[in-house]
All heavy atoms as TSV, in Angstrom:
chain	resi	resn	atom	element	x	y	z
A	1	MET	N	N	81.827	91.822	121.123
A	1	MET	CA	C	80.694	91.976	120.232
A	1	MET	C	C	80.590	90.747	119.338
A	1	MET	O	O	81.594	90.268	118.837
A	1	MET	CB	C	80.896	93.202	119.358
A	1	MET	CG	C	80.205	94.406	119.837
A	1	MET	SD	S	80.354	95.723	118.599
A	1	MET	CE	C	78.966	96.611	119.126
A	2	PRO	N	N	79.399	90.290	119.097
A	2	PRO	CA	C	79.234	89.143	118.205
A	2	PRO	C	C	79.716	89.452	116.799
A	2	PRO	O	O	79.525	90.548	116.287
A	2	PRO	CB	C	77.719	88.904	118.223
A	2	PRO	CG	C	77.201	89.618	119.413
A	2	PRO	CD	C	78.158	90.738	119.685
A	3	GLY	N	N	80.360	88.492	116.188
A	3	GLY	CA	C	80.815	88.654	114.820
A	3	GLY	C	C	82.149	89.354	114.681
A	3	GLY	O	O	82.702	89.437	113.608
A	4	ARG	N	N	82.673	89.876	115.765
A	4	ARG	CA	C	83.944	90.583	115.732
A	4	ARG	C	C	85.031	89.674	116.294
A	4	ARG	O	O	84.849	89.042	117.317
A	4	ARG	CB	C	83.845	91.831	116.596
A	4	ARG	CG	C	84.777	92.914	116.165
A	4	ARG	CD	C	84.617	94.108	117.046
A	4	ARG	NE	N	83.773	95.078	116.379
A	4	ARG	CZ	C	83.451	96.226	116.883
A	4	ARG	NH1	N	83.866	96.577	118.055
A	4	ARG	NH2	N	82.686	97.057	116.214
A	5	SER	N	N	86.148	89.610	115.617
A	5	SER	CA	C	87.246	88.790	116.119
A	5	SER	C	C	88.544	89.565	116.012
A	5	SER	O	O	88.668	90.491	115.231
A	5	SER	CB	C	87.345	87.485	115.330
A	5	SER	OG	O	87.670	87.761	113.990
A	6	SER	N	N	89.514	89.193	116.825
A	6	SER	CA	C	90.817	89.850	116.811
A	6	SER	C	C	91.855	88.897	116.260
A	6	SER	O	O	91.770	87.686	116.448
A	6	SER	CB	C	91.215	90.246	118.237
A	6	SER	OG	O	90.323	91.198	118.747
A	7	ALA	N	N	92.845	89.466	115.594
A	7	ALA	CA	C	93.930	88.661	115.057
A	7	ALA	C	C	94.870	88.247	116.183
A	7	ALA	O	O	95.117	89.003	117.112
A	7	ALA	CB	C	94.688	89.452	114.004
A	8	LEU	N	N	95.373	87.037	116.085
A	8	LEU	CA	C	96.325	86.530	117.068
A	8	LEU	C	C	97.591	86.068	116.359
A	8	LEU	O	O	97.543	85.542	115.257
A	8	LEU	CB	C	95.749	85.351	117.844
A	8	LEU	CG	C	94.556	85.620	118.745
A	8	LEU	CD1	C	94.041	84.321	119.338
A	8	LEU	CD2	C	94.926	86.584	119.850
A	9	LEU	N	N	98.721	86.280	116.981
A	9	LEU	CA	C	99.986	85.766	116.492
A	9	LEU	C	C	100.696	85.143	117.683
A	9	LEU	O	O	101.111	85.848	118.602
A	9	LEU	CB	C	100.840	86.882	115.894
A	9	LEU	CG	C	102.231	86.456	115.426
A	9	LEU	CD1	C	102.118	85.443	114.281
A	9	LEU	CD2	C	103.036	87.653	114.997
A	10	ARG	N	N	100.761	83.843	117.683
A	10	ARG	CA	C	101.362	83.101	118.793
A	10	ARG	C	C	100.752	83.496	120.130
A	10	ARG	O	O	101.445	83.686	121.123
A	10	ARG	CB	C	102.867	83.285	118.816
A	10	ARG	CG	C	103.536	82.663	117.629
A	10	ARG	CD	C	105.012	82.694	117.782
A	10	ARG	NE	N	105.610	82.029	116.640
A	10	ARG	CZ	C	106.789	81.472	116.657
A	10	ARG	NH1	N	107.510	81.502	117.740
A	10	ARG	NH2	N	107.250	80.895	115.590
A	11	GLY	N	N	99.465	83.711	120.144
A	11	GLY	CA	C	98.743	84.035	121.367
A	11	GLY	C	C	98.677	85.517	121.698
A	11	GLY	O	O	97.964	85.903	122.599
A	12	ALA	N	N	99.425	86.351	120.993
A	12	ALA	CA	C	99.394	87.798	121.243
A	12	ALA	C	C	98.273	88.420	120.419
A	12	ALA	O	O	98.172	88.187	119.228
A	12	ALA	CB	C	100.724	88.430	120.870
A	13	ARG	N	N	97.443	89.190	121.070
A	13	ARG	CA	C	96.307	89.824	120.410
A	13	ARG	C	C	96.737	91.141	119.753
A	13	ARG	O	O	97.428	91.943	120.356
A	13	ARG	CB	C	95.212	90.088	121.422
A	13	ARG	CG	C	93.931	90.606	120.817
A	13	ARG	CD	C	92.783	90.607	121.801
A	13	ARG	NE	N	92.592	89.335	122.455
A	13	ARG	CZ	C	91.966	88.277	121.945
A	13	ARG	NH1	N	91.472	88.355	120.738
A	13	ARG	NH2	N	91.834	87.167	122.621
A	14	LEU	N	N	96.325	91.353	118.516
A	14	LEU	CA	C	96.573	92.612	117.828
A	14	LEU	C	C	95.580	93.634	118.358
A	14	LEU	O	O	94.369	93.423	118.286
A	14	LEU	CB	C	96.395	92.439	116.313
A	14	LEU	CG	C	96.563	93.680	115.466
A	14	LEU	CD1	C	97.996	94.194	115.543
A	14	LEU	CD2	C	96.187	93.391	114.029
A	15	VAL	N	N	96.075	94.725	118.926
A	15	VAL	CA	C	95.178	95.720	119.510
A	15	VAL	C	C	95.117	97.009	118.694
A	15	VAL	O	O	94.202	97.800	118.858
A	15	VAL	CB	C	95.563	96.052	120.967
A	15	VAL	CG1	C	95.363	94.830	121.856
A	15	VAL	CG2	C	96.978	96.556	121.071
A	16	ALA	N	N	96.097	97.250	117.826
A	16	ALA	CA	C	96.091	98.449	116.988
A	16	ALA	C	C	96.909	98.170	115.738
A	16	ALA	O	O	97.755	97.283	115.722
A	16	ALA	CB	C	96.674	99.642	117.734
A	17	ASN	N	N	96.625	98.944	114.722
A	17	ASN	CA	C	97.323	98.805	113.453
A	17	ASN	C	C	97.727	100.205	113.016
A	17	ASN	O	O	96.885	100.980	112.587
A	17	ASN	CB	C	96.393	98.150	112.438
A	17	ASN	CG	C	97.090	97.810	111.158
A	17	ASN	OD1	O	98.287	97.923	111.047
A	17	ASN	ND2	N	96.321	97.393	110.180
A	18	TYR	N	N	98.997	100.569	113.177
A	18	TYR	CA	C	99.447	101.913	112.864
A	18	TYR	C	C	99.944	101.981	111.420
A	18	TYR	O	O	101.016	101.491	111.120
A	18	TYR	CB	C	100.546	102.345	113.834
A	18	TYR	CG	C	100.062	102.367	115.256
A	18	TYR	CD1	C	100.386	101.344	116.129
A	18	TYR	CD2	C	99.235	103.392	115.703
A	18	TYR	CE1	C	99.919	101.352	117.430
A	18	TYR	CE2	C	98.765	103.402	116.996
A	18	TYR	CZ	C	99.115	102.384	117.860
A	18	TYR	OH	O	98.647	102.386	119.148
A	19	PRO	N	N	99.157	102.593	110.539
A	19	PRO	CA	C	99.542	102.639	109.132
A	19	PRO	C	C	100.681	103.623	108.902
A	19	PRO	O	O	100.717	104.710	109.465
A	19	PRO	CB	C	98.262	103.115	108.443
A	19	PRO	CG	C	97.525	103.876	109.486
A	19	PRO	CD	C	97.870	103.239	110.797
A	20	VAL	N	N	101.625	103.228	108.089
A	20	VAL	CA	C	102.736	104.095	107.705
A	20	VAL	C	C	102.827	104.072	106.184
A	20	VAL	O	O	102.783	103.015	105.575
A	20	VAL	CB	C	104.067	103.617	108.317
A	20	VAL	CG1	C	105.218	104.486	107.855
A	20	VAL	CG2	C	103.984	103.613	109.838
A	21	SER	N	N	102.936	105.234	105.613
A	21	SER	CA	C	103.051	105.332	104.173
A	21	SER	C	C	104.225	106.238	103.844
A	21	SER	O	O	104.989	106.601	104.733
A	21	SER	CB	C	101.748	105.866	103.580
A	21	SER	OG	O	101.781	105.756	102.181
A	22	VAL	N	N	104.357	106.609	102.613
A	22	VAL	CA	C	105.459	107.471	102.182
A	22	VAL	C	C	104.914	108.622	101.360
A	22	VAL	O	O	103.808	108.566	100.829
A	22	VAL	CB	C	106.496	106.691	101.337
A	22	VAL	CG1	C	107.136	105.599	102.142
A	22	VAL	CG2	C	105.865	106.125	100.083
A	23	ILE	N	N	105.716	109.670	101.269
A	23	ILE	CA	C	105.412	110.735	100.324
A	23	ILE	C	C	106.481	110.666	99.250
A	23	ILE	O	O	107.634	110.358	99.519
A	23	ILE	CB	C	105.362	112.120	100.989
A	23	ILE	CG1	C	106.624	112.401	101.797
A	23	ILE	CG2	C	104.141	112.247	101.867
A	23	ILE	CD1	C	106.706	113.799	102.349
A	24	THR	N	N	106.069	110.895	98.032
A	24	THR	CA	C	107.006	110.848	96.911
A	24	THR	C	C	107.199	112.256	96.364
A	24	THR	O	O	106.564	113.207	96.831
A	24	THR	CB	C	106.481	109.908	95.804
A	24	THR	OG1	O	105.205	110.383	95.364
A	24	THR	CG2	C	106.350	108.480	96.314
A	25	ASP	N	N	108.051	112.393	95.385
A	25	ASP	CA	C	108.369	113.679	94.799
A	25	ASP	C	C	107.103	114.424	94.382
A	25	ASP	O	O	106.259	113.883	93.666
A	25	ASP	CB	C	109.280	113.475	93.580
A	25	ASP	CG	C	109.858	114.776	93.069
A	25	ASP	OD1	O	110.137	115.655	93.905
A	25	ASP	OD2	O	110.022	114.903	91.848
A	26	GLY	N	N	106.940	115.620	94.863
A	26	GLY	CA	C	105.779	116.429	94.522
A	26	GLY	C	C	104.637	116.331	95.511
A	26	GLY	O	O	103.722	117.136	95.486
A	27	MET	N	N	104.662	115.337	96.397
A	27	MET	CA	C	103.611	115.189	97.416
A	27	MET	C	C	104.026	115.932	98.669
A	27	MET	O	O	105.183	115.920	99.057
A	27	MET	CB	C	103.384	113.717	97.771
A	27	MET	CG	C	102.703	112.916	96.711
A	27	MET	SD	S	102.506	111.177	97.174
A	27	MET	CE	C	101.452	111.276	98.593
A	28	GLY	N	N	103.079	116.563	99.307
A	28	GLY	CA	C	103.375	117.264	100.543
A	28	GLY	C	C	102.775	116.600	101.757
A	28	GLY	O	O	103.228	116.805	102.879
A	29	LEU	N	N	101.740	115.766	101.543
A	29	LEU	CA	C	101.017	115.193	102.677
A	29	LEU	C	C	100.412	113.854	102.291
A	29	LEU	O	O	99.890	113.690	101.200
A	29	LEU	CB	C	99.894	116.150	103.098
A	29	LEU	CG	C	98.955	115.704	104.213
A	29	LEU	CD1	C	99.699	115.603	105.533
A	29	LEU	CD2	C	97.795	116.690	104.335
A	30	ASN	N	N	100.498	112.894	103.194
A	30	ASN	CA	C	99.848	111.600	103.017
A	30	ASN	C	C	99.169	111.260	104.330
A	30	ASN	O	O	99.819	111.227	105.378
A	30	ASN	CB	C	100.867	110.516	102.659
A	30	ASN	CG	C	100.209	109.165	102.458
A	30	ASN	OD1	O	99.546	108.643	103.346
A	30	ASN	ND2	N	100.393	108.591	101.300
A	31	ILE	N	N	97.875	111.038	104.274
A	31	ILE	CA	C	97.113	110.609	105.452
A	31	ILE	C	C	96.544	109.235	105.129
A	31	ILE	O	O	95.790	109.081	104.175
A	31	ILE	CB	C	95.975	111.585	105.802
A	31	ILE	CG1	C	96.542	112.978	106.084
A	31	ILE	CG2	C	95.182	111.066	106.996
A	31	ILE	CD1	C	95.490	114.040	106.325
A	32	THR	N	N	96.918	108.252	105.924
A	32	THR	CA	C	96.441	106.891	105.740
A	32	THR	C	C	95.593	106.523	106.950
A	32	THR	O	O	96.011	106.728	108.086
A	32	THR	CB	C	97.621	105.907	105.619
A	32	THR	OG1	O	98.484	106.353	104.572
A	32	THR	CG2	C	97.136	104.508	105.313
A	33	VAL	N	N	94.402	105.992	106.699
A	33	VAL	CA	C	93.498	105.603	107.783
A	33	VAL	C	C	93.141	104.133	107.617
A	33	VAL	O	O	92.812	103.693	106.524
A	33	VAL	CB	C	92.200	106.450	107.756
A	33	VAL	CG1	C	91.286	106.076	108.902
A	33	VAL	CG2	C	92.517	107.935	107.770
A	34	MET	N	N	93.232	103.406	108.713
A	34	MET	CA	C	92.845	101.995	108.708
A	34	MET	C	C	91.918	101.762	109.891
A	34	MET	O	O	92.101	102.354	110.958
A	34	MET	CB	C	94.072	101.093	108.830
A	34	MET	CG	C	95.023	101.218	107.665
A	34	MET	SD	S	96.429	100.121	107.800
A	34	MET	CE	C	95.668	98.590	107.290
A	35	SER	N	N	90.938	100.921	109.683
A	35	SER	CA	C	90.070	100.554	110.800
A	35	SER	C	C	90.275	99.085	111.119
A	35	SER	O	O	90.523	98.255	110.233
A	35	SER	CB	C	88.603	100.822	110.457
A	35	SER	OG	O	88.172	99.977	109.416
A	36	TYR	N	N	90.230	98.787	112.398
A	36	TYR	CA	C	90.389	97.415	112.853
A	36	TYR	C	C	89.736	97.277	114.212
A	36	TYR	O	O	89.966	98.095	115.113
A	36	TYR	CB	C	91.875	97.036	112.944
A	36	TYR	CG	C	92.087	95.679	113.563
A	36	TYR	CD1	C	91.787	94.528	112.840
A	36	TYR	CD2	C	92.521	95.541	114.855
A	36	TYR	CE1	C	91.934	93.286	113.405
A	36	TYR	CE2	C	92.684	94.302	115.431
A	36	TYR	CZ	C	92.388	93.172	114.699
A	36	TYR	OH	O	92.524	91.944	115.267
A	37	ASN	N	N	88.914	96.283	114.355
A	37	ASN	CA	C	88.315	95.927	115.638
A	37	ASN	C	C	87.584	97.107	116.284
A	37	ASN	O	O	87.697	97.349	117.477
A	37	ASN	CB	C	89.392	95.374	116.574
A	37	ASN	CG	C	88.805	94.440	117.612
A	37	ASN	OD1	O	87.695	93.947	117.457
A	37	ASN	ND2	N	89.558	94.194	118.659
A	38	GLY	N	N	86.876	97.880	115.463
A	38	GLY	CA	C	86.061	98.974	115.986
A	38	GLY	C	C	86.820	100.266	116.247
A	38	GLY	O	O	86.265	101.198	116.818
A	39	LYS	N	N	88.084	100.349	115.875
A	39	LYS	CA	C	88.882	101.550	116.097
A	39	LYS	C	C	89.461	102.029	114.770
A	39	LYS	O	O	89.626	101.259	113.847
A	39	LYS	CB	C	90.032	101.267	117.059
A	39	LYS	CG	C	89.560	100.878	118.438
A	39	LYS	CD	C	90.743	100.617	119.341
A	39	LYS	CE	C	90.241	100.186	120.706
A	39	LYS	NZ	N	91.347	99.851	121.600
A	40	MET	N	N	89.765	103.333	114.721
A	40	MET	CA	C	90.417	103.908	113.547
A	40	MET	C	C	91.818	104.323	113.937
A	40	MET	O	O	92.020	104.980	114.959
A	40	MET	CB	C	89.632	105.121	113.036
A	40	MET	CG	C	88.327	104.745	112.392
A	40	MET	SD	S	87.314	106.149	111.896
A	40	MET	CE	C	88.427	107.151	110.990
A	41	ASP	N	N	92.807	103.940	113.129
A	41	ASP	CA	C	94.195	104.322	113.363
A	41	ASP	C	C	94.671	105.165	112.189
A	41	ASP	O	O	94.351	104.880	111.036
A	41	ASP	CB	C	95.070	103.070	113.508
A	41	ASP	CG	C	94.676	102.236	114.714
A	41	ASP	OD1	O	94.601	102.806	115.819
A	41	ASP	OD2	O	94.444	101.027	114.554
A	42	PHE	N	N	95.429	106.214	112.484
A	42	PHE	CA	C	95.872	107.175	111.478
A	42	PHE	C	C	97.386	107.179	111.355
A	42	PHE	O	O	98.096	107.071	112.359
A	42	PHE	CB	C	95.441	108.601	111.872
A	42	PHE	CG	C	93.963	108.806	111.859
A	42	PHE	CD1	C	93.178	108.405	112.917
A	42	PHE	CD2	C	93.358	109.411	110.779
A	42	PHE	CE1	C	91.808	108.596	112.910
A	42	PHE	CE2	C	91.991	109.605	110.756
A	42	PHE	CZ	C	91.224	109.196	111.826
A	43	GLY	N	N	97.865	107.336	110.139
A	43	GLY	CA	C	99.269	107.578	109.877
A	43	GLY	C	C	99.361	108.847	109.053
A	43	GLY	O	O	98.742	108.948	107.993
A	44	ILE	N	N	100.079	109.840	109.563
A	44	ILE	CA	C	100.189	111.126	108.869
A	44	ILE	C	C	101.669	111.398	108.617
A	44	ILE	O	O	102.473	111.466	109.544
A	44	ILE	CB	C	99.567	112.265	109.696
A	44	ILE	CG1	C	98.084	111.958	109.950
A	44	ILE	CG2	C	99.746	113.600	108.994
A	44	ILE	CD1	C	97.392	112.945	110.856
A	45	ILE	N	N	102.024	111.527	107.339
A	45	ILE	CA	C	103.396	111.776	106.914
A	45	ILE	C	C	103.381	113.047	106.062
A	45	ILE	O	O	102.523	113.206	105.197
A	45	ILE	CB	C	103.939	110.605	106.049
A	45	ILE	CG1	C	103.790	109.268	106.759
A	45	ILE	CG2	C	105.373	110.864	105.621
A	45	ILE	CD1	C	104.673	109.089	107.954
A	46	ALA	N	N	104.345	113.953	106.308
A	46	ALA	CA	C	104.357	115.209	105.552
A	46	ALA	C	C	105.780	115.663	105.262
A	46	ALA	O	O	106.714	115.330	105.984
A	46	ALA	CB	C	103.628	116.294	106.331
A	47	ASP	N	N	105.900	116.451	104.204
A	47	ASP	CA	C	107.139	117.134	103.860
A	47	ASP	C	C	107.178	118.415	104.687
A	47	ASP	O	O	106.316	119.277	104.549
A	47	ASP	CB	C	107.142	117.454	102.367
A	47	ASP	CG	C	108.354	118.245	101.917
A	47	ASP	OD1	O	109.121	118.742	102.779
A	47	ASP	OD2	O	108.536	118.380	100.704
A	48	ARG	N	N	108.153	118.543	105.563
A	48	ARG	CA	C	108.177	119.693	106.478
A	48	ARG	C	C	108.314	121.028	105.752
A	48	ARG	O	O	107.909	122.052	106.286
A	48	ARG	CB	C	109.246	119.529	107.543
A	48	ARG	CG	C	110.651	119.729	107.052
A	48	ARG	CD	C	111.666	119.662	108.142
A	48	ARG	NE	N	111.713	118.310	108.659
A	48	ARG	CZ	C	112.319	117.975	109.771
A	48	ARG	NH1	N	112.921	118.873	110.486
A	48	ARG	NH2	N	112.331	116.735	110.171
A	49	ASP	N	N	108.876	121.020	104.546
A	49	ASP	CA	C	108.976	122.264	103.783
A	49	ASP	C	C	107.613	122.709	103.250
A	49	ASP	O	O	107.348	123.904	103.139
A	49	ASP	CB	C	109.948	122.109	102.611
A	49	ASP	CG	C	111.384	121.939	103.074
A	49	ASP	OD1	O	111.722	122.448	104.163
A	49	ASP	OD2	O	112.160	121.289	102.354
A	50	GLN	N	N	106.749	121.754	102.931
A	50	GLN	CA	C	105.430	122.080	102.389
A	50	GLN	C	C	104.365	122.160	103.480
A	50	GLN	O	O	103.329	122.795	103.284
A	50	GLN	CB	C	105.018	121.033	101.353
A	50	GLN	CG	C	105.896	121.036	100.124
A	50	GLN	CD	C	105.409	120.063	99.081
A	50	GLN	OE1	O	104.243	120.081	98.699
A	50	GLN	NE2	N	106.303	119.200	98.611
A	51	MET	N	N	104.605	121.513	104.601
A	51	MET	CA	C	103.634	121.482	105.709
A	51	MET	C	C	104.332	121.835	107.019
A	51	MET	O	O	104.469	120.995	107.911
A	51	MET	CB	C	103.006	120.092	105.828
A	51	MET	CG	C	102.197	119.628	104.655
A	51	MET	SD	S	100.574	120.397	104.551
A	51	MET	CE	C	99.840	119.950	106.081
A	52	PRO	N	N	104.811	123.095	107.173
A	52	PRO	CA	C	105.564	123.443	108.374
A	52	PRO	C	C	104.728	123.438	109.659
A	52	PRO	O	O	105.273	123.347	110.753
A	52	PRO	CB	C	106.096	124.841	108.070
A	52	PRO	CG	C	105.151	125.399	107.066
A	52	PRO	CD	C	104.678	124.217	106.261
A	53	ASP	N	N	103.413	123.524	109.546
A	53	ASP	CA	C	102.553	123.556	110.725
A	53	ASP	C	C	101.682	122.299	110.816
A	53	ASP	O	O	100.491	122.365	111.098
A	53	ASP	CB	C	101.689	124.813	110.726
A	53	ASP	CG	C	100.908	124.995	109.440
A	53	ASP	OD1	O	101.100	124.192	108.506
A	53	ASP	OD2	O	100.109	125.938	109.369
A	54	LEU	N	N	102.296	121.165	110.615
A	54	LEU	CA	C	101.576	119.886	110.635
A	54	LEU	C	C	100.890	119.643	111.977
A	54	LEU	O	O	99.812	119.054	112.024
A	54	LEU	CB	C	102.532	118.735	110.304
A	54	LEU	CG	C	101.926	117.342	110.209
A	54	LEU	CD1	C	100.877	117.291	109.104
A	54	LEU	CD2	C	103.006	116.311	109.957
A	55	GLN	N	N	101.477	120.113	113.067
A	55	GLN	CA	C	100.879	119.912	114.387
A	55	GLN	C	C	99.490	120.550	114.463
A	55	GLN	O	O	98.609	120.038	115.152
A	55	GLN	CB	C	101.773	120.465	115.489
A	55	GLN	CG	C	103.001	119.613	115.742
A	55	GLN	CD	C	102.655	118.218	116.212
A	55	GLN	OE1	O	102.332	117.328	115.441
A	55	GLN	NE2	N	102.706	118.023	117.502
A	56	LYS	N	N	99.278	121.661	113.764
A	56	LYS	CA	C	97.956	122.293	113.742
A	56	LYS	C	C	96.939	121.373	113.068
A	56	LYS	O	O	95.810	121.237	113.528
A	56	LYS	CB	C	97.998	123.634	113.026
A	56	LYS	CG	C	98.714	124.703	113.795
A	56	LYS	CD	C	98.692	126.013	113.032
A	56	LYS	CE	C	99.452	127.087	113.759
A	56	LYS	NZ	N	99.465	128.356	113.023
A	57	LEU	N	N	97.341	120.733	111.966
A	57	LEU	CA	C	96.455	119.793	111.270
A	57	LEU	C	C	96.117	118.615	112.183
A	57	LEU	O	O	94.956	118.233	112.295
A	57	LEU	CB	C	97.102	119.292	109.983
A	57	LEU	CG	C	96.341	118.186	109.260
A	57	LEU	CD1	C	95.089	118.750	108.593
A	57	LEU	CD2	C	97.214	117.496	108.242
A	58	ILE	N	N	97.126	118.073	112.831
A	58	ILE	CA	C	96.907	116.929	113.724
A	58	ILE	C	C	95.997	117.325	114.888
A	58	ILE	O	O	95.073	116.597	115.246
A	58	ILE	CB	C	98.249	116.372	114.221
A	58	ILE	CG1	C	99.011	115.763	113.048
A	58	ILE	CG2	C	98.039	115.346	115.332
A	58	ILE	CD1	C	100.441	115.383	113.366
A	59	GLY	N	N	96.233	118.504	115.459
A	59	GLY	CA	C	95.377	118.984	116.549
A	59	GLY	C	C	93.939	119.168	116.101
A	59	GLY	O	O	92.996	118.825	116.823
A	60	GLY	N	N	93.752	119.714	114.886
A	60	GLY	CA	C	92.396	119.884	114.354
A	60	GLY	C	C	91.698	118.557	114.118
A	60	GLY	O	O	90.504	118.419	114.391
A	61	CYS	N	N	92.449	117.576	113.612
A	61	CYS	CA	C	91.874	116.237	113.413
A	61	CYS	C	C	91.452	115.640	114.746
A	61	CYS	O	O	90.355	115.086	114.877
A	61	CYS	CB	C	92.871	115.315	112.723
A	61	CYS	SG	S	93.205	115.718	111.002
A	62	ARG	N	N	92.318	115.744	115.729
A	62	ARG	CA	C	92.028	115.195	117.054
A	62	ARG	C	C	90.766	115.842	117.640
A	62	ARG	O	O	89.880	115.163	118.144
A	62	ARG	CB	C	93.224	115.407	117.984
A	62	ARG	CG	C	93.033	114.839	119.368
A	62	ARG	CD	C	94.266	114.998	120.227
A	62	ARG	NE	N	95.268	114.035	119.758
A	62	ARG	CZ	C	96.521	114.331	119.505
A	62	ARG	NH1	N	96.968	115.559	119.662
A	62	ARG	NH2	N	97.359	113.403	119.096
A	63	THR	N	N	90.700	117.176	117.559
A	63	THR	CA	C	89.533	117.908	118.084
A	63	THR	C	C	88.254	117.481	117.374
A	63	THR	O	O	87.227	117.235	118.010
A	63	THR	CB	C	89.742	119.423	117.926
A	63	THR	OG1	O	90.911	119.819	118.659
A	63	THR	CG2	C	88.542	120.194	118.443
A	64	SER	N	N	88.307	117.372	116.047
A	64	SER	CA	C	87.137	116.989	115.262
A	64	SER	C	C	86.659	115.586	115.591
A	64	SER	O	O	85.462	115.321	115.640
A	64	SER	CB	C	87.434	117.070	113.774
A	64	SER	OG	O	87.723	118.387	113.402
A	65	LEU	N	N	87.597	114.678	115.808
A	65	LEU	CA	C	87.223	113.273	116.072
A	65	LEU	C	C	86.728	113.053	117.490
A	65	LEU	O	O	86.054	112.056	117.755
A	65	LEU	CB	C	88.412	112.359	115.779
A	65	LEU	CG	C	88.790	112.277	114.314
A	65	LEU	CD1	C	90.146	111.600	114.146
A	65	LEU	CD2	C	87.721	111.541	113.530
A	66	MET	N	N	87.036	113.943	118.406
A	66	MET	CA	C	86.618	113.787	119.797
A	66	MET	C	C	85.190	114.275	120.036
A	66	MET	O	O	84.650	114.101	121.104
A	66	MET	CB	C	87.566	114.535	120.739
A	66	MET	CG	C	88.940	113.971	120.759
A	66	MET	SD	S	88.881	112.286	121.393
A	66	MET	CE	C	90.559	111.793	121.180
A	67	ARG	N	N	84.595	114.903	119.047
A	67	ARG	CA	C	83.231	115.430	119.219
A	67	ARG	C	C	82.203	114.354	119.198
A	67	ARG	O	O	82.214	113.380	118.608
A	67	ARG	CB	C	82.925	116.439	118.134
A	67	ARG	CG	C	83.772	117.653	118.303
A	67	ARG	CD	C	83.462	118.651	117.238
A	67	ARG	NE	N	84.341	119.795	117.459
A	67	ARG	CZ	C	84.152	120.950	116.904
A	67	ARG	NH1	N	83.148	121.151	116.121
A	67	ARG	NH2	N	84.964	121.939	117.134
C-alpha cells in the first residue's frame, strides 16, 4: 500500500509486534493493543486468582474481532 512501510533490522522485516505488559498490586487484568502495518496485536496478562476464566475472555475477543 502506498505510504505504508515496514521496519527493517539488518534486512529482517518486522511482521508483528507482540505487546507485553505487567499487572501490579491490585490489578487483575491488563490488555495492551498495538497496531503496526495494518494489523492489531494484543497482549493479555491477568492474575489467575482474579481472572480464573481468562480463556473465555480471549475466546470472546477472538469471536468479536472475526466478525
